[in-house]
C-alpha positions as CSV (number, residue, x, y, z in Angstrom):
1,M,22.0,-5.2,-4.1
2,A,19.0,-7.3,-3.0
3,E,17.8,-10.0,-5.4
4,H,14.3,-9.7,-6.8
5,A,12.2,-12.9,-6.3
6,E,10.8,-14.5,-9.3
7,P,7.1,-13.6,-9.7
8,R,5.0,-16.8,-9.3
9,R,3.6,-18.0,-12.3
10,S,-0.2,-18.1,-12.4
11,L,-1.8,-21.1,-13.8
12,T,-3.3,-20.7,-17.3
13,P,-7.2,-21.6,-17.5
14,L,-5.9,-24.7,-19.4
15,H,-3.7,-25.8,-16.8
16,S,-6.3,-25.2,-14.0
17,L,-8.8,-27.3,-15.9
18,F,-6.2,-30.1,-16.3
19,W,-5.5,-30.3,-12.5
20,Y,-9.0,-29.9,-11.6
21,S,-9.9,-32.8,-13.8
22,V,-7.1,-34.9,-12.4
23,N,-8.1,-34.3,-8.7
24,M,-11.8,-35.1,-9.7
25,L,-10.7,-38.3,-11.3
26,R,-8.7,-39.2,-8.1
27,R,-11.6,-38.4,-5.9
28,T,-14.0,-40.6,-8.0
29,A,-11.7,-43.4,-8.0
30,R,-11.4,-43.2,-4.2
31,H,-15.2,-43.0,-3.9
32,A,-15.8,-45.8,-6.3
33,T,-13.3,-48.1,-4.3
34,K,-14.9,-47.2,-1.1
35,N,-18.4,-47.9,-2.4
36,A,-17.3,-51.3,-3.9
37,N,-15.6,-52.3,-0.6
38,R,-18.9,-51.3,1.2
39,V,-21.1,-53.3,-1.3
40,K,-18.7,-56.2,-0.9
41,R,-18.8,-56.1,2.9
42,H,-22.6,-55.9,2.9
43,A,-23.0,-58.8,0.5
44,Y,-20.5,-61.0,2.5
45,H,-22.4,-60.0,5.7
46,R,-25.9,-60.6,4.3
47,A,-24.8,-64.1,2.9
48,R,-24.2,-65.3,6.5
49,Y,-27.9,-65.1,7.4
50,T,-28.9,-67.8,4.7
51,N,-28.0,-71.6,4.7
52,A,-26.7,-71.3,1.2
53,G,-24.6,-68.3,1.9
54,R,-23.1,-69.8,5.0
55,A,-22.3,-73.1,3.0
56,A,-20.6,-71.1,0.3
57,L,-18.5,-69.2,2.8
58,A,-17.6,-72.4,4.6
59,L,-16.5,-74.0,1.2
60,S,-14.4,-70.8,0.5
61,D,-12.5,-71.4,3.7
62,V,-11.7,-75.1,2.6
63,V,-10.9,-74.0,-1.0
64,T,-8.5,-71.3,0.0
65,S,-6.9,-73.2,2.8
66,P,-7.4,-77.0,2.1
67,G,-4.4,-78.1,4.1
68,D,-5.6,-76.3,7.3
69,A,-9.0,-77.7,7.0
70,L,-7.6,-81.3,6.5
71,R,-5.3,-80.9,9.6
72,R,-8.1,-79.6,11.7
73,H,-10.3,-82.8,10.9
74,T,-7.6,-85.2,11.2
75,V,-6.0,-83.9,14.5
76,V,-9.4,-83.6,16.2
77,R,-10.1,-87.4,15.7
78,T,-7.2,-88.3,18.0
79,Y,-8.0,-85.6,20.5
80,N,-11.9,-86.6,20.6
81,R,-11.0,-90.2,21.1
82,E,-9.0,-89.1,24.2
83,H,-11.6,-86.6,25.4
84,P,-14.9,-88.0,24.4
85,T,-18.2,-86.2,25.4
86,S,-21.6,-85.6,24.2
87,R,-22.4,-83.1,26.7
88,M,-23.0,-80.3,24.1
89,D,-26.0,-81.7,22.3
90,R,-25.8,-81.6,18.5
91,H,-29.7,-81.7,18.3
92,D,-30.2,-78.7,20.5
93,G,-26.9,-76.9,20.2
94,Y,-25.9,-76.1,23.8
95,A,-24.4,-77.4,27.1
96,L,-25.2,-75.9,30.6
97,V,-22.0,-75.2,32.5
98,D,-21.4,-77.3,35.6
99,P,-18.6,-75.5,37.6
100,A,-17.9,-78.9,39.4
101,R,-17.0,-80.3,36.0
102,L,-14.9,-77.3,34.9
103,P,-11.3,-77.5,36.2
104,G,-9.6,-74.1,36.5
105,V,-12.9,-72.2,36.8
106,E,-12.2,-71.5,40.6
107,R,-8.9,-69.6,39.6
108,I,-10.3,-67.8,36.7
109,I,-13.2,-66.2,38.4
110,P,-11.2,-64.1,40.9
111,L,-8.6,-63.3,38.1
112,A,-11.4,-62.0,35.8
113,L,-13.0,-60.0,38.7
114,E,-9.6,-58.4,39.7
115,L,-9.0,-57.4,36.0
116,F,-12.6,-55.9,35.8
117,E,-12.0,-53.8,38.9
118,E,-8.7,-52.4,37.3
119,K,-10.6,-51.4,34.1
120,K,-13.9,-50.5,35.4
121,R,-13.2,-46.7,36.1
122,Q,-11.8,-46.5,32.4
123,L,-15.0,-48.1,31.0
124,E,-17.2,-45.7,33.0
125,A,-15.1,-42.6,31.9
126,S,-15.3,-43.4,28.4
127,T,-17.5,-41.6,26.0
128,G,-18.2,-44.7,24.0
129,P,-17.2,-45.7,20.4
130,A,-17.0,-43.2,17.6
131,N,-18.3,-46.0,15.4
132,E,-21.9,-45.5,14.8
133,L,-22.2,-49.3,14.3
134,H,-21.4,-50.0,17.9
135,A,-22.9,-47.0,19.5
136,K,-26.3,-48.6,20.4
137,K,-24.6,-51.6,21.9
138,W,-22.2,-49.4,23.9
139,A,-25.3,-47.9,25.6
140,F,-25.8,-51.2,27.5
141,M,-22.7,-53.5,27.0
142,R,-18.9,-52.9,27.1
143,S,-16.2,-55.2,26.0
144,V,-13.6,-54.9,28.7
145,L,-10.5,-56.8,27.5
146,N,-8.0,-56.0,24.8
147,N,-5.2,-57.9,23.1
148,R,-2.5,-56.7,25.6
149,D,-4.6,-57.8,28.5
150,L,-4.7,-61.3,27.0
151,Y,-0.9,-61.4,26.6
152,E,-0.4,-60.1,30.1
153,H,-2.9,-62.6,31.6
154,P,-2.3,-65.8,29.5
155,D,-4.3,-67.8,32.1
156,L,-7.4,-66.5,30.5
157,V,-6.6,-68.1,27.1
158,D,-5.3,-71.2,28.6
159,F,-8.8,-71.6,30.4
160,A,-10.4,-71.2,27.0
161,L,-8.2,-73.8,25.5
162,S,-8.4,-76.2,28.5
163,D,-9.7,-79.8,28.0
164,G,-12.8,-79.3,30.1
165,L,-14.0,-76.5,27.6
166,L,-12.4,-77.3,24.4
167,S,-13.3,-80.9,24.3
168,L,-17.1,-79.9,24.5
169,V,-16.6,-77.6,21.2
170,T,-14.4,-80.2,19.3
171,N,-16.7,-83.0,19.9
172,Y,-19.7,-80.7,18.9
173,L,-18.2,-79.2,15.8
174,G,-16.1,-82.3,14.7
175,T,-13.0,-80.1,14.0
176,V,-10.4,-77.9,15.7
177,P,-12.2,-74.5,16.1
178,H,-10.8,-71.0,15.6
179,L,-10.6,-69.4,19.0
180,N,-12.0,-66.1,18.1
181,R,-12.6,-64.0,21.3
182,V,-11.8,-64.0,25.1
183,D,-13.4,-61.1,26.8
184,L,-15.2,-59.9,29.9
185,L,-18.7,-58.5,29.0
186,Y,-20.1,-55.7,31.3
187,S,-23.8,-55.1,30.7
188,V,-25.8,-52.2,32.2
189,A,-29.2,-50.7,32.0
190,H,-29.3,-48.4,28.8
191,G,-31.9,-45.9,30.4
192,G,-34.9,-46.9,28.3
193,E,-37.7,-49.5,28.5
194,E,-37.5,-50.8,24.9
195,A,-35.1,-53.7,24.0
196,I,-32.5,-52.7,21.4
197,S,-29.6,-54.2,19.4
198,S,-28.7,-57.7,20.8
199,Q,-31.2,-57.3,23.5
200,I,-33.6,-58.5,20.8
201,Y,-33.8,-62.2,19.9
202,H,-31.5,-63.0,17.0
203,L,-29.3,-65.4,15.5
204,D,-25.4,-64.7,15.0
205,P,-24.0,-64.7,11.5
206,E,-20.5,-66.0,12.1
207,G,-19.8,-69.4,10.5
208,R,-22.4,-72.3,9.9
209,R,-21.8,-73.5,13.6
210,Q,-20.0,-71.9,16.6
211,A,-20.0,-72.1,20.2
212,K,-19.9,-69.2,22.7
213,L,-19.4,-69.4,26.4
214,F,-21.3,-67.1,28.7
215,L,-19.9,-67.7,32.3
216,N,-21.4,-65.6,35.1
217,L,-19.0,-64.0,37.3
218,R,-21.3,-62.7,39.8
219,D,-24.8,-63.7,40.9
220,V,-27.2,-63.2,38.0
221,G,-31.0,-63.2,38.4
222,P,-33.7,-61.6,36.3
223,D,-32.8,-58.1,37.1
224,E,-29.3,-58.6,35.8
225,G,-30.4,-59.4,32.3
226,P,-29.2,-63.0,32.0
227,F,-28.2,-64.5,28.7
228,T,-31.4,-66.1,27.4
229,F,-31.7,-68.7,24.4
230,I,-34.0,-71.1,22.7
231,P,-32.5,-74.6,21.9
232,A,-31.7,-75.1,18.2
233,A,-34.5,-77.5,17.3
234,E,-37.2,-75.1,18.7
235,T,-35.4,-72.2,17.2
236,Q,-35.9,-73.8,13.7
237,R,-39.5,-74.3,14.3
238,I,-39.8,-70.7,15.4
239,V,-37.9,-69.2,12.5
240,N,-40.1,-71.1,10.1
241,A,-43.2,-70.1,11.7
242,V,-42.3,-66.5,11.8
243,K,-41.2,-66.3,8.3
244,Q,-44.5,-67.6,7.1
245,R,-46.2,-64.6,8.9
246,R,-43.9,-62.1,7.4
247,S,-43.9,-60.7,3.8
248,A,-40.8,-61.4,1.8
249,D,-39.5,-57.9,1.9
250,E,-40.1,-57.7,5.7
251,D,-38.1,-60.9,6.1
252,M,-35.1,-59.7,4.2
253,Q,-35.0,-56.5,6.2
254,M,-35.2,-58.2,9.6
255,A,-32.3,-59.8,11.3
256,R,-34.0,-59.9,14.6
257,Y,-37.1,-61.8,16.1
258,L,-39.4,-59.4,18.1
259,D,-41.0,-60.7,21.3
260,D,-44.5,-60.2,19.7
261,E,-43.5,-62.2,16.8
262,L,-42.5,-65.2,19.2
263,A,-45.3,-64.8,21.3
264,A,-47.7,-65.2,18.2
265,V,-46.1,-68.7,17.7
266,N,-45.6,-70.0,21.1
267,G,-42.0,-69.2,21.1
268,F,-41.3,-68.6,24.7
269,E,-42.1,-72.1,25.9
270,K,-38.6,-73.6,25.7
271,A,-36.6,-70.4,26.4
272,I,-33.7,-70.8,29.0
273,S,-32.4,-67.9,31.0
274,V,-28.9,-68.6,32.3
275,T,-29.2,-67.4,36.0
276,G,-27.2,-68.4,38.8
277,P,-24.1,-67.9,41.0
278,P,-20.5,-67.3,39.8
279,G,-19.6,-70.2,37.8
280,S,-22.9,-70.9,36.3
281,G,-23.2,-70.6,32.5
282,V,-23.7,-72.0,29.1
283,L,-21.9,-72.9,26.1
284,V,-24.2,-72.4,23.1
285,D,-24.1,-72.4,19.3
286,T,-25.6,-68.9,18.7
287,S,-25.7,-69.4,15.0
288,R,-28.4,-72.2,15.6
289,C,-30.0,-71.1,19.0
290,M,-32.1,-67.8,18.9
291,H,-30.9,-65.5,22.0
292,F,-30.7,-62.3,23.4
293,G,-29.1,-60.9,26.5
294,S,-28.3,-57.9,28.7
295,R,-31.8,-56.6,29.4
296,V,-30.5,-55.1,32.7
297,K,-32.6,-53.3,35.1
298,P,-31.5,-50.0,36.6
299,G,-29.3,-50.3,39.8
300,T,-27.4,-53.5,38.9
301,Y,-25.3,-55.0,36.1
302,R,-24.2,-58.2,34.8
303,L,-20.5,-59.4,34.3
304,C,-19.6,-62.5,32.3
305,L,-16.6,-64.3,30.9
306,Y,-17.3,-64.5,27.1
307,I,-15.4,-67.0,24.9
308,Q,-16.1,-67.6,21.1
309,Y,-15.1,-70.6,19.2
310,C,-15.8,-70.6,15.6
311,S,-15.9,-73.1,12.6
312,S,-14.6,-70.2,10.3
313,R,-12.0,-67.5,10.5
314,E,-13.4,-64.4,11.9
315,H,-12.3,-60.8,12.8
316,G,-11.2,-61.4,16.5
317,N,-8.4,-61.2,19.3
318,L,-4.8,-61.6,18.4
319,F,-3.4,-64.4,20.5
320,D,0.2,-65.4,21.7
321,V,0.5,-68.3,19.1
322,S,4.0,-69.1,20.1
323,R,2.8,-70.1,23.5
324,Y,1.2,-73.2,21.8
325,E,3.6,-74.2,19.2
326,R,4.3,-77.5,20.7
327,D,0.6,-78.4,21.1
328,P,-1.0,-79.4,17.8
329,I,-4.7,-78.8,19.0
330,R,-4.0,-75.4,20.7
331,H,-1.8,-74.2,18.0
332,L,-4.6,-74.8,15.3
333,A,-7.1,-73.2,17.6
334,T,-5.0,-69.9,17.6
335,V,-2.7,-69.8,14.6
336,N,-5.3,-68.1,12.3
337,S,-5.8,-65.3,14.8
338,R,-2.6,-63.6,13.2
339,R,-4.7,-63.4,10.0
340,A,-8.2,-62.8,11.4
341,A,-7.1,-59.9,13.7
342,T,-6.3,-57.9,10.6
343,S,-8.9,-59.1,8.4
344,G,-11.3,-57.0,6.5
345,V,-14.3,-59.4,7.2
346,F,-17.3,-57.5,8.3
347,A,-18.9,-59.7,10.9
348,P,-19.9,-57.8,13.9
349,H,-20.1,-60.0,17.0
350,Q,-23.7,-60.4,18.3
351,M,-22.7,-60.7,21.9
352,G,-25.5,-61.5,24.4
């Protein structure tokens, strides 16, 4: 004789109300947490655009990791005595790259070009990022490399940590930097006349000071949208002059400096465009030097090797730290990538 299934008990109105309330409370808690994190990230990001905010964030790095900060300053003294240089000027915050004085560049350029050709088809077939934050930038500039590429081609990271480059940065910063990014930047025309995103003059928010290398991997002229910057001392004059012309509310809303605003304060007189053959480039403090890049004309493109060294921990690449365990300088430069790569820090890279 077949067994009869027990009839399902229907929830009473009281039970329904209870579970509805529980679900609503859970949903409210999730939204509250999400909103709190969003506010925290926004406040953290905005703080980077003020001198006081950057100083506070730099202090927090020292307070949370005093041993790391001390080691960086101690170890770098010996290294800088062995590799003294003042080529990256502290007053103006940049050093133009001379390929003849940069060992290893003759090997890195063909390696980078070969990697680019391997990945170019994938980039052009991609529909772009789902993240709305980076959608505008994707229209004209694509990041080519990922962490796996850097593990499979360690020569790129070795080059970033070579004495010819690293000594310029350590003597400028006075500490062992955090190697944050190693990448190839592929810039194309975005199909419009108006400059957008990092095609507009701006200052980068990461750290109080940093150094970024933009090394041309093919001939770059005006049509290829060269990286263009204004030395730090002149940038400070321009920023002060523009702020005086803006209202307080307008200044808080603007993280960019429009061409019209620079023209009004004679801001283009000392601008430097990094044009030239493969191997030409610049190492520049983009936190102090106003800059833009990738204003590419239709029918061409720009390709450059991009390396970022920061005075603070940032969200960036994950490097093979074990490769440098026996080298105090290189180990310090890469060790915190294990933490930074999974960090929740909201600091989108203002790549030129």
